[in-house]
C-alpha positions as CSV (number, residue, x, y, z in Angstrom):
1,X,0.0,0.0,0.0
2,X,3.0,2.3,0.3
3,X,3.5,2.3,-3.4
4,X,0.0,3.7,-4.2
5,X,0.9,7.4,-3.7
6,X,4.0,7.0,-5.9
7,X,1.9,5.4,-8.6
8,X,-0.6,8.2,-8.5
9,X,2.1,10.8,-8.8
10,X,3.6,9.0,-11.8
11,X,0.2,8.7,-13.5
12,X,-0.5,12.4,-12.8
13,X,2.8,13.4,-14.4
14,X,2.1,11.2,-17.3
15,X,-1.3,12.7,-17.9
16,X,0.2,16.2,-17.7
17,X,2.8,15.4,-20.3
18,X,0.2,13.7,-22.6
19,X,-2.1,16.7,-22.2
20,X,0.6,19.0,-23.2
21,X,1.4,17.1,-26.4
22,X,-2.3,16.6,-27.3
23,X,-2.6,20.3,-28.2
24,X,-0.1,19.8,-31.1
25,X,-1.8,16.7,-32.5
26,X,-3.4,17.4,-35.9
27,X,-1.5,20.7,-36.3
28,X,1.8,19.3,-37.6
29,X,3.2,20.2,-41.0
30,X,2.4,17.4,-43.3
31,X,-1.1,16.7,-42.0
32,X,-3.5,16.9,-44.9
33,X,-6.8,18.8,-44.7
34,X,-9.1,18.9,-47.6
35,X,-12.1,21.3,-47.4
36,X,-14.8,21.4,-50.1
37,X,-18.1,23.0,-49.3
38,X,-19.5,21.4,-46.2
39,X,-17.2,18.5,-46.3
40,X,-13.8,18.3,-44.5
41,X,-11.4,15.3,-44.8
42,X,-8.4,15.1,-42.5
43,X,-5.4,12.8,-42.9
44,X,-3.0,13.1,-39.9
45,X,-0.1,11.4,-41.7
46,X,2.8,13.1,-39.9
47,X,1.0,13.0,-36.5
48,X,0.6,9.2,-36.9
49,X,4.3,8.8,-37.7
50,X,5.4,10.8,-34.7
51,X,3.1,8.9,-32.4
52,X,4.3,5.6,-33.8
53,X,8.0,6.6,-33.2
54,X,7.3,7.8,-29.6
55,X,5.4,4.6,-28.7
56,X,8.1,2.5,-30.2
57,X,10.7,4.2,-28.1
58,X,8.6,4.0,-24.9
59,X,7.8,0.3,-25.5
60,X,11.4,-0.6,-26.3
61,X,12.5,1.2,-23.1
62,X,10.0,-0.7,-20.9
63,X,10.8,-3.9,-22.7
64,X,14.3,-3.8,-21.4
65,X,13.1,-4.1,-17.8
66,X,11.3,-7.3,-18.5
């Protein structure tokens, strides 16, 4: 039970970092937006690539502690 406050602090810090980076999602150069009349089509290509790279680094980092 003594680890619970530590876990809450880590989760809170993680949510803070994720919230900070969420404001940039969809606004990176290379994300394609097509607007025609009332229709908007959005392809977040660069955002998906960046998220994929970040998740690969995080998972490889945690995989080493296995």
